[in-house]
C-alpha positions as CSV (number, residue, x, y, z in Angstrom):
1,M,0.0,0.0,0.0
2,L,2.9,2.3,0.7
3,L,4.4,1.5,-2.7
4,L,1.1,2.3,-4.4
5,L,0.9,5.5,-2.4
6,G,4.3,6.5,-3.8
7,A,3.1,5.6,-7.3
8,T,0.0,7.9,-7.0
9,I,2.2,10.8,-5.9
10,G,4.7,10.1,-8.7
11,F,2.1,10.0,-11.4
12,A,0.2,13.0,-10.2
13,S,3.5,14.9,-10.0
14,M,4.5,13.8,-13.5
15,H,1.2,15.0,-14.9
16,A,1.7,18.4,-13.4
17,V,5.2,18.7,-14.8
18,I,3.9,17.6,-18.2
19,R,1.5,20.5,-18.1
20,I,4.3,22.9,-17.3
21,A,6.7,21.5,-19.9
22,S,4.1,21.4,-22.6
23,S,3.6,25.2,-22.4
24,E,7.0,25.6,-24.2
25,Q,7.4,22.3,-26.1
26,H,5.2,20.0,-28.2
27,P,3.6,17.1,-26.3
28,F,5.4,14.6,-28.6
29,E,8.8,16.0,-27.7
30,V,7.8,16.1,-24.0
31,A,6.9,12.4,-24.2
32,F,10.3,11.6,-25.8
33,F,12.2,13.4,-23.0
34,R,10.0,11.7,-20.4
35,N,11.2,8.4,-21.7
36,F,14.8,9.5,-22.3
37,F,15.3,10.8,-18.7
38,G,13.3,7.8,-17.4
39,L,16.0,5.6,-19.0
40,V,18.7,7.8,-17.4
41,F,17.0,7.5,-14.1
42,I,16.8,3.7,-14.3
43,A,20.4,3.3,-15.3
44,P,21.8,3.3,-11.6
45,F,19.3,0.5,-10.7
46,L,20.5,-1.5,-13.7
47,L,24.2,-1.0,-12.7
48,R,23.5,-2.0,-9.1
49,H,21.6,-5.1,-9.9
50,G,23.7,-6.0,-12.9
51,F,22.8,-6.5,-16.5
52,G,21.1,-9.7,-15.6
53,A,17.9,-7.5,-15.4
54,L,18.0,-7.5,-19.2
55,R,17.9,-11.3,-19.4
56,T,14.5,-12.3,-20.7
57,R,12.9,-14.9,-22.9
58,K,9.9,-12.5,-23.6
59,L,11.6,-9.9,-25.8
60,P,8.9,-9.9,-28.4
61,L,6.3,-9.3,-25.7
62,H,8.4,-6.4,-24.3
63,A,8.6,-4.9,-27.8
64,A,4.8,-5.3,-28.3
65,R,4.2,-3.7,-25.0
66,G,6.5,-0.8,-25.9
67,A,4.7,-0.2,-29.2
68,V,1.2,-0.2,-27.6
69,H,2.4,1.9,-24.6
70,V,3.9,4.6,-26.8
71,S,0.7,5.0,-28.7
72,A,-1.2,5.5,-25.5
73,M,1.4,7.8,-24.2
74,L,1.3,10.2,-27.2
75,M,-2.5,10.4,-26.9
76,F,-2.3,11.1,-23.2
77,F,0.5,13.7,-23.4
78,S,-1.5,15.5,-26.1
79,A,-4.5,15.6,-23.7
80,V,-2.7,16.9,-20.6
81,P,-2.1,20.5,-21.8
82,I,-5.8,21.0,-22.7
83,T,-7.6,19.0,-19.9
84,P,-8.0,19.7,-16.2
85,L,-5.8,17.4,-14.1
86,G,-8.7,16.2,-12.0
87,T,-10.6,15.2,-15.1
88,I,-7.6,13.4,-16.5
89,A,-7.1,11.4,-13.2
90,A,-10.8,10.5,-13.0
91,L,-11.1,9.3,-16.7
92,S,-7.8,7.4,-16.4
93,F,-9.5,5.1,-13.9
94,T,-11.3,3.6,-17.0
95,A,-8.2,1.7,-18.0
96,P,-9.1,-1.4,-15.9
97,L,-12.5,-1.4,-17.5
98,F,-11.0,-1.6,-21.0
99,V,-8.6,-4.3,-19.7
100,T,-11.7,-6.4,-18.7
101,V,-13.3,-5.8,-22.1
102,G,-9.9,-6.7,-23.8
103,A,-9.6,-9.9,-21.8
104,V,-13.0,-11.0,-23.0
105,L,-12.4,-10.1,-26.6
106,L,-8.7,-11.1,-26.9
107,L,-8.2,-13.8,-24.3
108,G,-11.6,-15.4,-24.3
109,E,-12.2,-14.8,-20.6
110,V,-15.8,-15.3,-19.4
111,V,-17.5,-12.6,-17.4
112,R,-20.9,-13.0,-15.7
113,I,-23.7,-10.7,-14.9
114,R,-22.1,-8.9,-11.9
115,R,-18.9,-8.0,-13.7
116,I,-20.9,-6.9,-16.7
117,A,-23.0,-4.7,-14.5
118,A,-19.8,-3.2,-13.0
119,L,-18.4,-2.5,-16.5
120,V,-21.6,-0.8,-17.5
121,L,-21.6,1.3,-14.3
122,G,-18.0,2.3,-14.9
123,F,-18.6,3.6,-18.4
124,V,-21.7,5.4,-17.1
125,G,-19.3,7.2,-14.7
126,A,-17.2,8.2,-17.7
127,L,-20.4,9.6,-19.4
128,V,-21.1,11.6,-16.2
129,I,-17.8,13.3,-16.5
130,I,-18.0,14.0,-20.3
131,R,-21.7,14.7,-20.3
132,P,-22.3,14.3,-24.1
133,G,-25.3,16.5,-25.1
134,M,-25.2,18.5,-21.9
135,A,-21.7,20.1,-22.5
136,A,-19.5,20.6,-25.5
137,L,-17.4,17.5,-26.2
138,D,-13.9,18.1,-24.8
139,P,-11.2,16.8,-27.2
140,G,-8.9,16.3,-24.2
141,S,-11.3,14.1,-22.4
142,L,-11.8,12.0,-25.5
143,L,-8.0,11.7,-25.9
144,V,-7.7,10.5,-22.3
145,L,-10.4,7.9,-22.9
146,G,-8.7,6.8,-26.1
147,S,-5.4,6.5,-24.4
148,S,-7.0,4.4,-21.6
149,A,-8.4,2.0,-24.2
150,V,-5.0,1.6,-25.8
151,W,-3.2,1.6,-22.5
152,A,-5.4,-1.4,-21.5
153,G,-3.6,-3.4,-24.2
154,A,-0.3,-2.6,-22.6
155,L,-1.7,-3.6,-19.2
156,I,-2.8,-7.0,-20.5
157,L,0.7,-7.5,-21.8
158,L,2.2,-6.3,-18.5
159,K,0.0,-8.8,-16.7
160,V,1.4,-11.6,-18.8
161,L,4.9,-10.4,-18.4
162,S,4.6,-10.1,-14.6
163,R,4.3,-13.9,-14.3
164,T,8.0,-14.4,-15.2
165,E,9.6,-10.9,-15.2
166,S,10.8,-8.8,-12.3
167,S,9.5,-5.2,-11.9
168,L,13.0,-3.9,-12.7
169,T,13.1,-5.9,-15.9
170,M,9.7,-4.7,-17.0
171,T,10.5,-1.1,-16.2
172,V,13.9,-1.2,-18.0
173,Y,12.5,-2.7,-21.2
174,M,9.7,-0.1,-21.0
175,A,12.3,2.7,-21.2
176,V,14.5,0.9,-23.7
177,F,11.6,0.6,-26.2
178,L,9.7,3.8,-25.5
179,T,12.7,6.1,-25.9
180,P,13.5,5.3,-29.6
181,L,9.8,4.8,-30.5
182,S,8.8,8.2,-29.1
183,S,11.8,9.9,-30.7
184,I,10.2,9.1,-34.1
185,A,7.1,11.2,-33.3
186,A,9.2,13.9,-31.7
187,A,11.4,14.3,-34.8
188,F,8.5,15.8,-36.7
189,V,8.0,18.6,-34.2
190,W,11.5,19.0,-32.8
191,Q,12.5,22.2,-31.1
192,W,15.7,22.4,-29.1
193,P,14.9,22.7,-25.4
194,T,16.3,25.3,-23.1
195,L,18.2,24.4,-19.9
196,E,15.0,25.2,-17.9
197,D,13.1,22.8,-20.2
198,L,15.7,20.1,-19.6
199,G,15.3,20.5,-15.8
200,W,11.5,20.0,-16.0
201,F,12.1,17.0,-18.4
202,A,14.6,15.4,-15.9
203,L,12.1,15.8,-13.0
204,M,9.3,14.4,-15.1
205,G,11.3,11.4,-16.2
206,S,12.5,10.7,-12.6
207,V,9.1,10.9,-10.8
208,G,7.4,9.0,-13.7
209,T,9.8,6.1,-13.7
210,L,9.8,6.0,-9.9
211,G,6.1,5.8,-10.0
212,H,6.2,2.9,-12.5
213,L,8.7,1.0,-10.3
214,C,6.5,1.5,-7.2
215,L,3.4,0.4,-9.2
216,A,5.0,-2.8,-10.6
217,Q,6.5,-3.8,-7.2
218,A,3.2,-3.0,-5.3
219,F,1.3,-5.5,-7.5
220,R,4.1,-8.1,-7.0
221,E,4.0,-7.7,-3.2
222,A,0.3,-7.9,-2.5
223,D,-3.1,-8.8,-4.1
224,A,-4.5,-6.1,-6.2
225,T,-7.7,-5.9,-4.1
226,V,-5.5,-5.0,-1.1
227,V,-3.5,-2.2,-2.6
228,L,-5.9,-0.9,-5.3
229,P,-8.1,1.3,-3.0
230,V,-5.0,3.5,-2.5
231,D,-5.0,4.4,-6.2
232,F,-8.0,6.7,-5.6
233,L,-5.6,9.2,-4.0
234,R,-4.3,9.9,-7.5
235,L,-7.5,11.9,-8.1
236,I,-6.9,13.8,-4.8
237,W,-3.3,14.7,-5.6
238,S,-4.3,15.7,-9.2
239,A,-7.0,18.0,-8.0
240,L,-4.6,19.6,-5.5
241,Y,-2.0,20.2,-8.2
242,G,-4.6,21.6,-10.5
243,Y,-5.9,24.0,-7.9
244,L,-2.5,25.1,-6.5
245,L,-0.6,25.4,-9.8
246,F,-3.2,26.0,-12.5
247,N,-6.2,27.5,-10.6
248,E,-8.4,24.5,-11.6
249,V,-11.3,23.4,-9.5
250,P,-12.9,20.0,-10.6
251,V,-16.6,20.3,-11.1
252,L,-19.0,18.1,-9.1
253,Y,-19.5,15.8,-12.1
254,V,-15.8,14.9,-12.1
255,W,-15.9,13.8,-8.5
256,I,-19.2,11.8,-9.0
257,G,-18.0,10.2,-12.2
258,G,-14.5,9.5,-10.7
259,V,-16.0,7.8,-7.6
260,V,-18.4,5.7,-9.8
261,I,-15.6,4.6,-12.2
262,F,-13.2,3.8,-9.3
263,A,-15.8,1.8,-7.4
264,S,-16.6,-0.3,-10.5
265,T,-12.9,-1.0,-11.2
266,L,-12.4,-1.9,-7.5
267,Y,-15.3,-4.4,-7.7
268,L,-13.9,-5.9,-10.9
269,A,-10.5,-6.4,-9.2
270,Y,-12.2,-8.0,-6.2
271,R,-14.2,-10.4,-8.5
272,E,-11.2,-11.3,-10.5
273,A,-9.2,-12.1,-7.3
274,K,-12.1,-14.2,-5.9
275,V,-12.5,-16.2,-9.1
276,A,-8.7,-16.8,-9.2
277,R,-8.7,-18.0,-5.6
278,T,-11.7,-20.3,-6.3
279,T,-9.9,-21.8,-9.3
280,I,-6.7,-22.4,-7.3
281,D,-8.7,-24.1,-4.5
282,A,-10.6,-26.2,-6.9
283,K,-7.4,-27.4,-8.5
284,A,-5.9,-28.2,-5.1
285,G,-9.1,-30.1,-4.1
286,A,-10.0,-27.6,-1.3
287,P,-13.6,-26.5,-0.8
288,P,-14.5,-23.0,-2.1
289,P,-14.6,-20.2,0.5
290,S,-18.0,-19.7,2.1
């Protein structure tokens, strides 16, 4: 739970720095430097633990995750400069909903009525925030939703990789693949950064990579249903950053929608963990929990 707390602070801080850095640089270039300095930040960990962290039999999966991840990242970084931070945090909670949909469509997982109801409720929460027909469609909110849908693919691959790979290995390969891939997009909008820009980029890469390390290790240390409730703090920190740095006050619809989305994702995590435990008990010949 402490690791996930650190991850929420790291991600909220990174989003605030992205907003600041994007005032002078194109979001694609900001995304490249986030990955570049993330790779620089992870290098001491790699040297300390040795290059054995690069040893893997799942290189194609790491590459696929990198390609999917960079697509979601470019959409997300394009949304941050034009969308309130609280709204971004609330809508980003939809990623686990898309993961469940992807698991059904791609992996053939079976979901029953209660999980379907949770999915529907979660997407209703997203509609509460966007309010189509009641408010003008916000391109930034649509970009966040789109990035969450694509990011879900990266999370499914991350779930597969976590069965055999360490959190350090997954984070290292994330930076190794994202840096060159994002440089391709950045090349089309390149503008040489100032020293101040580089300072923000370095801070962004450091807190973002630290957040990913904490996130990966948190889910290796404990069941998702134990640590996931802490993730709601990401909305709190984002709202605070938005208010203190950018004079943003999340409207009531954002809080209502965020709570609804988060509650549905928490229930989905609980049901997934319960089904997994029941399956394990059945294979071991133990009676299911009462």
